[in-house]
Chimera marker file (.cmm) of the C-alpha trace (Angstrom):
<marker_set name="trace">
<marker id="1" x="-51.267" y="8.179" z="-36.662" r="1" g="1" b="0" radius="0.5"/>
<marker id="2" x="-47.528" y="7.513" z="-36.918" r="1" g="1" b="0" radius="0.5"/>
<marker id="3" x="-46.795" y="11.227" z="-37.186" r="1" g="1" b="0" radius="0.5"/>
<marker id="4" x="-48.873" y="11.948" z="-34.095" r="1" g="1" b="0" radius="0.5"/>
<marker id="5" x="-46.991" y="9.322" z="-32.095" r="1" g="1" b="0" radius="0.5"/>
<marker id="6" x="-43.621" y="10.624" z="-33.306" r="1" g="1" b="0" radius="0.5"/>
<marker id="7" x="-44.607" y="14.165" z="-32.328" r="1" g="1" b="0" radius="0.5"/>
<marker id="8" x="-45.803" y="12.913" z="-28.933" r="1" g="1" b="0" radius="0.5"/>
<marker id="9" x="-42.503" y="11.084" z="-28.434" r="1" g="1" b="0" radius="0.5"/>
<marker id="10" x="-40.565" y="14.227" z="-29.319" r="1" g="1" b="0" radius="0.5"/>
<marker id="11" x="-42.632" y="16.327" z="-26.915" r="1" g="1" b="0" radius="0.5"/>
<marker id="12" x="-42.138" y="13.840" z="-24.065" r="1" g="1" b="0" radius="0.5"/>
<marker id="13" x="-38.391" y="13.693" z="-24.699" r="1" g="1" b="0" radius="0.5"/>
<marker id="14" x="-38.192" y="17.513" z="-24.844" r="1" g="1" b="0" radius="0.5"/>
<marker id="15" x="-40.064" y="17.862" z="-21.548" r="1" g="1" b="0" radius="0.5"/>
<marker id="16" x="-37.787" y="15.267" z="-19.956" r="1" g="1" b="0" radius="0.5"/>
<marker id="17" x="-34.670" y="17.038" z="-21.221" r="1" g="1" b="0" radius="0.5"/>
<marker id="18" x="-35.962" y="20.421" z="-20.015" r="1" g="1" b="0" radius="0.5"/>
<marker id="19" x="-36.729" y="19.037" z="-16.559" r="1" g="1" b="0" radius="0.5"/>
<marker id="20" x="-33.307" y="17.405" z="-16.390" r="1" g="1" b="0" radius="0.5"/>
<marker id="21" x="-31.607" y="20.681" z="-17.292" r="1" g="1" b="0" radius="0.5"/>
<marker id="22" x="-33.790" y="22.472" z="-14.718" r="1" g="1" b="0" radius="0.5"/>
<marker id="23" x="-32.764" y="19.995" z="-12.002" r="1" g="1" b="0" radius="0.5"/>
<marker id="24" x="-29.068" y="20.237" z="-12.860" r="1" g="1" b="0" radius="0.5"/>
<marker id="25" x="-28.982" y="24.031" z="-13.284" r="1" g="1" b="0" radius="0.5"/>
<marker id="26" x="-30.974" y="24.880" z="-10.147" r="1" g="1" b="0" radius="0.5"/>
<marker id="27" x="-28.828" y="25.528" z="-7.062" r="1" g="1" b="0" radius="0.5"/>
<marker id="28" x="-29.471" y="22.978" z="-4.323" r="1" g="1" b="0" radius="0.5"/>
<marker id="29" x="-29.170" y="23.262" z="-0.564" r="1" g="1" b="0" radius="0.5"/>
<marker id="30" x="-26.465" y="21.303" z="1.248" r="1" g="1" b="0" radius="0.5"/>
<marker id="31" x="-29.094" y="20.141" z="3.716" r="1" g="1" b="0" radius="0.5"/>
<marker id="32" x="-30.952" y="17.099" z="2.302" r="1" g="1" b="0" radius="0.5"/>
<marker id="33" x="-33.945" y="17.810" z="4.561" r="1" g="1" b="0" radius="0.5"/>
<marker id="34" x="-34.711" y="21.022" z="2.652" r="1" g="1" b="0" radius="0.5"/>
<marker id="35" x="-37.493" y="20.656" z="0.075" r="1" g="1" b="0" radius="0.5"/>
<marker id="36" x="-36.118" y="20.890" z="-3.462" r="1" g="1" b="0" radius="0.5"/>
<marker id="37" x="-38.837" y="21.661" z="-6.035" r="1" g="1" b="0" radius="0.5"/>
<marker id="38" x="-36.673" y="20.820" z="-9.058" r="1" g="1" b="0" radius="0.5"/>
<marker id="39" x="-35.981" y="17.288" z="-7.833" r="1" g="1" b="0" radius="0.5"/>
<marker id="40" x="-39.572" y="16.821" z="-6.692" r="1" g="1" b="0" radius="0.5"/>
<marker id="41" x="-40.840" y="17.894" z="-10.106" r="1" g="1" b="0" radius="0.5"/>
<marker id="42" x="-38.533" y="15.392" z="-11.821" r="1" g="1" b="0" radius="0.5"/>
<marker id="43" x="-39.693" y="12.593" z="-9.534" r="1" g="1" b="0" radius="0.5"/>
<marker id="44" x="-43.351" y="13.362" z="-10.265" r="1" g="1" b="0" radius="0.5"/>
<marker id="45" x="-42.573" y="13.485" z="-14.011" r="1" g="1" b="0" radius="0.5"/>
<marker id="46" x="-40.872" y="10.103" z="-13.707" r="1" g="1" b="0" radius="0.5"/>
<marker id="47" x="-43.962" y="8.680" z="-12.004" r="1" g="1" b="0" radius="0.5"/>
<marker id="48" x="-46.164" y="10.084" z="-14.761" r="1" g="1" b="0" radius="0.5"/>
<marker id="49" x="-43.963" y="8.522" z="-17.451" r="1" g="1" b="0" radius="0.5"/>
<marker id="50" x="-43.973" y="5.144" z="-15.705" r="1" g="1" b="0" radius="0.5"/>
<marker id="51" x="-47.769" y="5.170" z="-15.373" r="1" g="1" b="0" radius="0.5"/>
<marker id="52" x="-48.163" y="6.165" z="-19.030" r="1" g="1" b="0" radius="0.5"/>
<marker id="53" x="-45.720" y="3.458" z="-20.111" r="1" g="1" b="0" radius="0.5"/>
<marker id="54" x="-47.463" y="0.732" z="-18.124" r="1" g="1" b="0" radius="0.5"/>
<marker id="55" x="-50.923" y="1.855" z="-19.255" r="1" g="1" b="0" radius="0.5"/>
<marker id="56" x="-49.910" y="1.999" z="-22.915" r="1" g="1" b="0" radius="0.5"/>
<marker id="57" x="-48.145" y="-1.367" z="-22.711" r="1" g="1" b="0" radius="0.5"/>
<marker id="58" x="-51.206" y="-3.044" z="-21.202" r="1" g="1" b="0" radius="0.5"/>
<marker id="59" x="-53.579" y="-1.334" z="-23.641" r="1" g="1" b="0" radius="0.5"/>
<marker id="60" x="-51.457" y="-2.270" z="-26.670" r="1" g="1" b="0" radius="0.5"/>
<marker id="61" x="-51.115" y="-5.862" z="-25.495" r="1" g="1" b="0" radius="0.5"/>
<marker id="62" x="-54.850" y="-6.287" z="-24.983" r="1" g="1" b="0" radius="0.5"/>
<marker id="63" x="-55.664" y="-4.484" z="-28.245" r="1" g="1" b="0" radius="0.5"/>
<marker id="64" x="-53.179" y="-6.672" z="-30.124" r="1" g="1" b="0" radius="0.5"/>
<marker id="65" x="-54.674" y="-9.848" z="-28.689" r="1" g="1" b="0" radius="0.5"/>
<marker id="66" x="-58.166" y="-8.729" z="-29.669" r="1" g="1" b="0" radius="0.5"/>
<marker id="67" x="-57.166" y="-7.889" z="-33.242" r="1" g="1" b="0" radius="0.5"/>
<marker id="68" x="-54.816" y="-10.812" z="-33.760" r="1" g="1" b="0" radius="0.5"/>
<marker id="69" x="-55.348" y="-13.854" z="-31.538" r="1" g="1" b="0" radius="0.5"/>
<marker id="70" x="-52.243" y="-15.409" z="-33.105" r="1" g="1" b="0" radius="0.5"/>
<marker id="71" x="-50.218" y="-12.681" z="-31.374" r="1" g="1" b="0" radius="0.5"/>
<marker id="72" x="-50.861" y="-14.149" z="-27.939" r="1" g="1" b="0" radius="0.5"/>
<marker id="73" x="-47.476" y="-15.886" z="-28.113" r="1" g="1" b="0" radius="0.5"/>
<marker id="74" x="-45.680" y="-12.547" z="-28.464" r="1" g="1" b="0" radius="0.5"/>
<marker id="75" x="-47.727" y="-11.046" z="-25.653" r="1" g="1" b="0" radius="0.5"/>
<marker id="76" x="-46.887" y="-13.915" z="-23.346" r="1" g="1" b="0" radius="0.5"/>
<marker id="77" x="-43.197" y="-13.608" z="-24.241" r="1" g="1" b="0" radius="0.5"/>
<marker id="78" x="-43.355" y="-9.901" z="-23.388" r="1" g="1" b="0" radius="0.5"/>
<marker id="79" x="-45.004" y="-10.694" z="-20.074" r="1" g="1" b="0" radius="0.5"/>
<marker id="80" x="-42.321" y="-13.263" z="-19.273" r="1" g="1" b="0" radius="0.5"/>
<marker id="81" x="-39.608" y="-10.732" z="-20.158" r="1" g="1" b="0" radius="0.5"/>
<marker id="82" x="-41.168" y="-8.169" z="-17.818" r="1" g="1" b="0" radius="0.5"/>
<marker id="83" x="-41.374" y="-10.733" z="-15.022" r="1" g="1" b="0" radius="0.5"/>
<marker id="84" x="-37.723" y="-11.706" z="-15.575" r="1" g="1" b="0" radius="0.5"/>
<marker id="85" x="-36.611" y="-8.061" z="-15.418" r="1" g="1" b="0" radius="0.5"/>
<marker id="86" x="-38.610" y="-7.386" z="-12.247" r="1" g="1" b="0" radius="0.5"/>
<marker id="87" x="-37.393" y="-10.645" z="-10.676" r="1" g="1" b="0" radius="0.5"/>
<marker id="88" x="-33.750" y="-9.960" z="-11.527" r="1" g="1" b="0" radius="0.5"/>
<marker id="89" x="-34.035" y="-6.415" z="-10.160" r="1" g="1" b="0" radius="0.5"/>
<marker id="90" x="-35.608" y="-7.748" z="-6.958" r="1" g="1" b="0" radius="0.5"/>
<marker id="91" x="-32.946" y="-10.392" z="-6.390" r="1" g="1" b="0" radius="0.5"/>
<marker id="92" x="-30.195" y="-7.889" z="-7.127" r="1" g="1" b="0" radius="0.5"/>
<marker id="93" x="-31.742" y="-5.416" z="-4.680" r="1" g="1" b="0" radius="0.5"/>
<marker id="94" x="-32.252" y="-8.031" z="-1.979" r="1" g="1" b="0" radius="0.5"/>
<marker id="95" x="-28.651" y="-9.228" z="-2.297" r="1" g="1" b="0" radius="0.5"/>
<marker id="96" x="-27.115" y="-6.203" z="-0.609" r="1" g="1" b="0" radius="0.5"/>
<marker id="97" x="-28.006" y="-3.583" z="1.955" r="1" g="1" b="0" radius="0.5"/>
<marker id="98" x="-28.517" y="0.058" z="1.065" r="1" g="1" b="0" radius="0.5"/>
<marker id="99" x="-28.771" y="2.520" z="3.931" r="1" g="1" b="0" radius="0.5"/>
<marker id="100" x="-31.308" y="5.174" z="3.002" r="1" g="1" b="0" radius="0.5"/>
<marker id="101" x="-31.513" y="7.831" z="5.737" r="1" g="1" b="0" radius="0.5"/>
<marker id="102" x="-34.874" y="8.276" z="7.449" r="1" g="1" b="0" radius="0.5"/>
<marker id="103" x="-34.638" y="11.928" z="8.447" r="1" g="1" b="0" radius="0.5"/>
<marker id="104" x="-37.855" y="11.939" z="10.478" r="1" g="1" b="0" radius="0.5"/>
<marker id="105" x="-36.756" y="9.126" z="12.787" r="1" g="1" b="0" radius="0.5"/>
<marker id="106" x="-32.992" y="9.831" z="12.739" r="1" g="1" b="0" radius="0.5"/>
<marker id="107" x="-32.154" y="6.377" z="11.453" r="1" g="1" b="0" radius="0.5"/>
<marker id="108" x="-32.360" y="4.267" z="8.324" r="1" g="1" b="0" radius="0.5"/>
<marker id="109" x="-35.278" y="2.666" z="6.503" r="1" g="1" b="0" radius="0.5"/>
<marker id="110" x="-35.897" y="-1.065" z="6.925" r="1" g="1" b="0" radius="0.5"/>
<marker id="111" x="-34.319" y="-3.519" z="4.488" r="1" g="1" b="0" radius="0.5"/>
<marker id="112" x="-37.721" y="-4.402" z="2.955" r="1" g="1" b="0" radius="0.5"/>
<marker id="113" x="-38.386" y="-0.751" z="2.105" r="1" g="1" b="0" radius="0.5"/>
<marker id="114" x="-34.975" y="-0.295" z="0.509" r="1" g="1" b="0" radius="0.5"/>
<marker id="115" x="-35.378" y="-3.496" z="-1.522" r="1" g="1" b="0" radius="0.5"/>
<marker id="116" x="-38.725" y="-2.314" z="-2.901" r="1" g="1" b="0" radius="0.5"/>
<marker id="117" x="-37.330" y="1.143" z="-3.627" r="1" g="1" b="0" radius="0.5"/>
<marker id="118" x="-34.209" y="-0.133" z="-5.362" r="1" g="1" b="0" radius="0.5"/>
<marker id="119" x="-36.188" y="-2.708" z="-7.352" r="1" g="1" b="0" radius="0.5"/>
<marker id="120" x="-38.497" y="0.047" z="-8.601" r="1" g="1" b="0" radius="0.5"/>
<marker id="121" x="-35.552" y="2.253" z="-9.535" r="1" g="1" b="0" radius="0.5"/>
<marker id="122" x="-33.773" y="-0.526" z="-11.442" r="1" g="1" b="0" radius="0.5"/>
<marker id="123" x="-36.933" y="-1.512" z="-13.338" r="1" g="1" b="0" radius="0.5"/>
<marker id="124" x="-37.508" y="2.146" z="-14.187" r="1" g="1" b="0" radius="0.5"/>
<marker id="125" x="-33.948" y="2.498" z="-15.484" r="1" g="1" b="0" radius="0.5"/>
<marker id="126" x="-34.330" y="-0.614" z="-17.636" r="1" g="1" b="0" radius="0.5"/>
<marker id="127" x="-37.651" y="0.654" z="-19.018" r="1" g="1" b="0" radius="0.5"/>
<marker id="128" x="-36.201" y="4.091" z="-19.810" r="1" g="1" b="0" radius="0.5"/>
<marker id="129" x="-33.145" y="2.621" z="-21.525" r="1" g="1" b="0" radius="0.5"/>
<marker id="130" x="-35.295" y="0.177" z="-23.510" r="1" g="1" b="0" radius="0.5"/>
<marker id="131" x="-37.660" y="2.953" z="-24.604" r="1" g="1" b="0" radius="0.5"/>
<marker id="132" x="-34.774" y="5.224" z="-25.591" r="1" g="1" b="0" radius="0.5"/>
<marker id="133" x="-32.947" y="2.501" z="-27.532" r="1" g="1" b="0" radius="0.5"/>
<marker id="134" x="-36.169" y="1.451" z="-29.241" r="1" g="1" b="0" radius="0.5"/>
<marker id="135" x="-36.917" y="5.026" z="-30.305" r="1" g="1" b="0" radius="0.5"/>
<marker id="136" x="-33.380" y="5.582" z="-31.597" r="1" g="1" b="0" radius="0.5"/>
<marker id="137" x="-33.260" y="2.178" z="-33.307" r="1" g="1" b="0" radius="0.5"/>
<marker id="138" x="-36.612" y="2.749" z="-34.980" r="1" g="1" b="0" radius="0.5"/>
<marker id="139" x="-35.579" y="6.145" z="-36.318" r="1" g="1" b="0" radius="0.5"/>
<marker id="140" x="-32.274" y="4.764" z="-37.630" r="1" g="1" b="0" radius="0.5"/>
<marker id="141" x="-34.103" y="1.854" z="-39.270" r="1" g="1" b="0" radius="0.5"/>
<marker id="142" x="-36.586" y="4.232" z="-40.918" r="1" g="1" b="0" radius="0.5"/>
<marker id="143" x="-33.766" y="6.451" z="-42.162" r="1" g="1" b="0" radius="0.5"/>
<marker id="144" x="-32.164" y="3.563" z="-44.061" r="1" g="1" b="0" radius="0.5"/>
<marker id="145" x="-35.432" y="1.982" z="-45.208" r="1" g="1" b="0" radius="0.5"/>
<link id1="1" id2="2" r="1" g="1" b="0" radius="0.2"/>
<link id1="2" id2="3" r="1" g="1" b="0" radius="0.2"/>
<link id1="3" id2="4" r="1" g="1" b="0" radius="0.2"/>
<link id1="4" id2="5" r="1" g="1" b="0" radius="0.2"/>
<link id1="5" id2="6" r="1" g="1" b="0" radius="0.2"/>
<link id1="6" id2="7" r="1" g="1" b="0" radius="0.2"/>
<link id1="7" id2="8" r="1" g="1" b="0" radius="0.2"/>
<link id1="8" id2="9" r="1" g="1" b="0" radius="0.2"/>
<link id1="9" id2="10" r="1" g="1" b="0" radius="0.2"/>
<link id1="10" id2="11" r="1" g="1" b="0" radius="0.2"/>
<link id1="11" id2="12" r="1" g="1" b="0" radius="0.2"/>
<link id1="12" id2="13" r="1" g="1" b="0" radius="0.2"/>
<link id1="13" id2="14" r="1" g="1" b="0" radius="0.2"/>
<link id1="14" id2="15" r="1" g="1" b="0" radius="0.2"/>
<link id1="15" id2="16" r="1" g="1" b="0" radius="0.2"/>
<link id1="16" id2="17" r="1" g="1" b="0" radius="0.2"/>
<link id1="17" id2="18" r="1" g="1" b="0" radius="0.2"/>
<link id1="18" id2="19" r="1" g="1" b="0" radius="0.2"/>
<link id1="19" id2="20" r="1" g="1" b="0" radius="0.2"/>
<link id1="20" id2="21" r="1" g="1" b="0" radius="0.2"/>
<link id1="21" id2="22" r="1" g="1" b="0" radius="0.2"/>
<link id1="22" id2="23" r="1" g="1" b="0" radius="0.2"/>
<link id1="23" id2="24" r="1" g="1" b="0" radius="0.2"/>
<link id1="24" id2="25" r="1" g="1" b="0" radius="0.2"/>
<link id1="25" id2="26" r="1" g="1" b="0" radius="0.2"/>
<link id1="26" id2="27" r="1" g="1" b="0" radius="0.2"/>
<link id1="27" id2="28" r="1" g="1" b="0" radius="0.2"/>
<link id1="28" id2="29" r="1" g="1" b="0" radius="0.2"/>
<link id1="29" id2="30" r="1" g="1" b="0" radius="0.2"/>
<link id1="30" id2="31" r="1" g="1" b="0" radius="0.2"/>
<link id1="31" id2="32" r="1" g="1" b="0" radius="0.2"/>
<link id1="32" id2="33" r="1" g="1" b="0" radius="0.2"/>
<link id1="33" id2="34" r="1" g="1" b="0" radius="0.2"/>
<link id1="34" id2="35" r="1" g="1" b="0" radius="0.2"/>
<link id1="35" id2="36" r="1" g="1" b="0" radius="0.2"/>
<link id1="36" id2="37" r="1" g="1" b="0" radius="0.2"/>
<link id1="37" id2="38" r="1" g="1" b="0" radius="0.2"/>
<link id1="38" id2="39" r="1" g="1" b="0" radius="0.2"/>
<link id1="39" id2="40" r="1" g="1" b="0" radius="0.2"/>
<link id1="40" id2="41" r="1" g="1" b="0" radius="0.2"/>
<link id1="41" id2="42" r="1" g="1" b="0" radius="0.2"/>
<link id1="42" id2="43" r="1" g="1" b="0" radius="0.2"/>
<link id1="43" id2="44" r="1" g="1" b="0" radius="0.2"/>
<link id1="44" id2="45" r="1" g="1" b="0" radius="0.2"/>
<link id1="45" id2="46" r="1" g="1" b="0" radius="0.2"/>
<link id1="46" id2="47" r="1" g="1" b="0" radius="0.2"/>
<link id1="47" id2="48" r="1" g="1" b="0" radius="0.2"/>
<link id1="48" id2="49" r="1" g="1" b="0" radius="0.2"/>
<link id1="49" id2="50" r="1" g="1" b="0" radius="0.2"/>
<link id1="50" id2="51" r="1" g="1" b="0" radius="0.2"/>
<link id1="51" id2="52" r="1" g="1" b="0" radius="0.2"/>
<link id1="52" id2="53" r="1" g="1" b="0" radius="0.2"/>
<link id1="53" id2="54" r="1" g="1" b="0" radius="0.2"/>
<link id1="54" id2="55" r="1" g="1" b="0" radius="0.2"/>
<link id1="55" id2="56" r="1" g="1" b="0" radius="0.2"/>
<link id1="56" id2="57" r="1" g="1" b="0" radius="0.2"/>
<link id1="57" id2="58" r="1" g="1" b="0" radius="0.2"/>
<link id1="58" id2="59" r="1" g="1" b="0" radius="0.2"/>
<link id1="59" id2="60" r="1" g="1" b="0" radius="0.2"/>
<link id1="60" id2="61" r="1" g="1" b="0" radius="0.2"/>
<link id1="61" id2="62" r="1" g="1" b="0" radius="0.2"/>
<link id1="62" id2="63" r="1" g="1" b="0" radius="0.2"/>
<link id1="63" id2="64" r="1" g="1" b="0" radius="0.2"/>
<link id1="64" id2="65" r="1" g="1" b="0" radius="0.2"/>
<link id1="65" id2="66" r="1" g="1" b="0" radius="0.2"/>
<link id1="66" id2="67" r="1" g="1" b="0" radius="0.2"/>
<link id1="67" id2="68" r="1" g="1" b="0" radius="0.2"/>
<link id1="68" id2="69" r="1" g="1" b="0" radius="0.2"/>
<link id1="69" id2="70" r="1" g="1" b="0" radius="0.2"/>
<link id1="70" id2="71" r="1" g="1" b="0" radius="0.2"/>
<link id1="71" id2="72" r="1" g="1" b="0" radius="0.2"/>
<link id1="72" id2="73" r="1" g="1" b="0" radius="0.2"/>
<link id1="73" id2="74" r="1" g="1" b="0" radius="0.2"/>
<link id1="74" id2="75" r="1" g="1" b="0" radius="0.2"/>
<link id1="75" id2="76" r="1" g="1" b="0" radius="0.2"/>
<link id1="76" id2="77" r="1" g="1" b="0" radius="0.2"/>
<link id1="77" id2="78" r="1" g="1" b="0" radius="0.2"/>
<link id1="78" id2="79" r="1" g="1" b="0" radius="0.2"/>
<link id1="79" id2="80" r="1" g="1" b="0" radius="0.2"/>
<link id1="80" id2="81" r="1" g="1" b="0" radius="0.2"/>
<link id1="81" id2="82" r="1" g="1" b="0" radius="0.2"/>
<link id1="82" id2="83" r="1" g="1" b="0" radius="0.2"/>
<link id1="83" id2="84" r="1" g="1" b="0" radius="0.2"/>
<link id1="84" id2="85" r="1" g="1" b="0" radius="0.2"/>
<link id1="85" id2="86" r="1" g="1" b="0" radius="0.2"/>
<link id1="86" id2="87" r="1" g="1" b="0" radius="0.2"/>
<link id1="87" id2="88" r="1" g="1" b="0" radius="0.2"/>
<link id1="88" id2="89" r="1" g="1" b="0" radius="0.2"/>
<link id1="89" id2="90" r="1" g="1" b="0" radius="0.2"/>
<link id1="90" id2="91" r="1" g="1" b="0" radius="0.2"/>
<link id1="91" id2="92" r="1" g="1" b="0" radius="0.2"/>
<link id1="92" id2="93" r="1" g="1" b="0" radius="0.2"/>
<link id1="93" id2="94" r="1" g="1" b="0" radius="0.2"/>
<link id1="94" id2="95" r="1" g="1" b="0" radius="0.2"/>
<link id1="95" id2="96" r="1" g="1" b="0" radius="0.2"/>
<link id1="96" id2="97" r="1" g="1" b="0" radius="0.2"/>
<link id1="97" id2="98" r="1" g="1" b="0" radius="0.2"/>
<link id1="98" id2="99" r="1" g="1" b="0" radius="0.2"/>
<link id1="99" id2="100" r="1" g="1" b="0" radius="0.2"/>
<link id1="100" id2="101" r="1" g="1" b="0" radius="0.2"/>
<link id1="101" id2="102" r="1" g="1" b="0" radius="0.2"/>
<link id1="102" id2="103" r="1" g="1" b="0" radius="0.2"/>
<link id1="103" id2="104" r="1" g="1" b="0" radius="0.2"/>
<link id1="104" id2="105" r="1" g="1" b="0" radius="0.2"/>
<link id1="105" id2="106" r="1" g="1" b="0" radius="0.2"/>
<link id1="106" id2="107" r="1" g="1" b="0" radius="0.2"/>
<link id1="107" id2="108" r="1" g="1" b="0" radius="0.2"/>
<link id1="108" id2="109" r="1" g="1" b="0" radius="0.2"/>
<link id1="109" id2="110" r="1" g="1" b="0" radius="0.2"/>
<link id1="110" id2="111" r="1" g="1" b="0" radius="0.2"/>
<link id1="111" id2="112" r="1" g="1" b="0" radius="0.2"/>
<link id1="112" id2="113" r="1" g="1" b="0" radius="0.2"/>
<link id1="113" id2="114" r="1" g="1" b="0" radius="0.2"/>
<link id1="114" id2="115" r="1" g="1" b="0" radius="0.2"/>
<link id1="115" id2="116" r="1" g="1" b="0" radius="0.2"/>
<link id1="116" id2="117" r="1" g="1" b="0" radius="0.2"/>
<link id1="117" id2="118" r="1" g="1" b="0" radius="0.2"/>
<link id1="118" id2="119" r="1" g="1" b="0" radius="0.2"/>
<link id1="119" id2="120" r="1" g="1" b="0" radius="0.2"/>
<link id1="120" id2="121" r="1" g="1" b="0" radius="0.2"/>
<link id1="121" id2="122" r="1" g="1" b="0" radius="0.2"/>
<link id1="122" id2="123" r="1" g="1" b="0" radius="0.2"/>
<link id1="123" id2="124" r="1" g="1" b="0" radius="0.2"/>
<link id1="124" id2="125" r="1" g="1" b="0" radius="0.2"/>
<link id1="125" id2="126" r="1" g="1" b="0" radius="0.2"/>
<link id1="126" id2="127" r="1" g="1" b="0" radius="0.2"/>
<link id1="127" id2="128" r="1" g="1" b="0" radius="0.2"/>
<link id1="128" id2="129" r="1" g="1" b="0" radius="0.2"/>
<link id1="129" id2="130" r="1" g="1" b="0" radius="0.2"/>
<link id1="130" id2="131" r="1" g="1" b="0" radius="0.2"/>
<link id1="131" id2="132" r="1" g="1" b="0" radius="0.2"/>
<link id1="132" id2="133" r="1" g="1" b="0" radius="0.2"/>
<link id1="133" id2="134" r="1" g="1" b="0" radius="0.2"/>
<link id1="134" id2="135" r="1" g="1" b="0" radius="0.2"/>
<link id1="135" id2="136" r="1" g="1" b="0" radius="0.2"/>
<link id1="136" id2="137" r="1" g="1" b="0" radius="0.2"/>
<link id1="137" id2="138" r="1" g="1" b="0" radius="0.2"/>
<link id1="138" id2="139" r="1" g="1" b="0" radius="0.2"/>
<link id1="139" id2="140" r="1" g="1" b="0" radius="0.2"/>
<link id1="140" id2="141" r="1" g="1" b="0" radius="0.2"/>
<link id1="141" id2="142" r="1" g="1" b="0" radius="0.2"/>
<link id1="142" id2="143" r="1" g="1" b="0" radius="0.2"/>
<link id1="143" id2="144" r="1" g="1" b="0" radius="0.2"/>
<link id1="144" id2="145" r="1" g="1" b="0" radius="0.2"/>
</marker_set>
């Protein structure tokens, strides 16, 4: 099972790297209103990764509580950590104004929309960094074990 998960992790990281290279290498229009398939594809891939991460985190937490009721303390600590990260990202996002252009209405999006968007982006960044550092740390630990 460990080998399957390591292979899956490698495949996901390879797809992410390939999509990143595709987005960087593809020429982009100077007009931001023009549809850019490389960026759109990366955004959809990011959504897929976030959904998979949340689903696997919830599944593993519930499965762990079923198999080991003593592990509820760790699950609750994880939940508190997630709430702290989301709360900190929200308060950071609400503390300043970001003007995101609304091209359809020739203006800017409301503050509430930008706060939600920036909070989601920050939480996603934290999740990606945590997943990357965990994967690297685990592999380094296994190499010296």
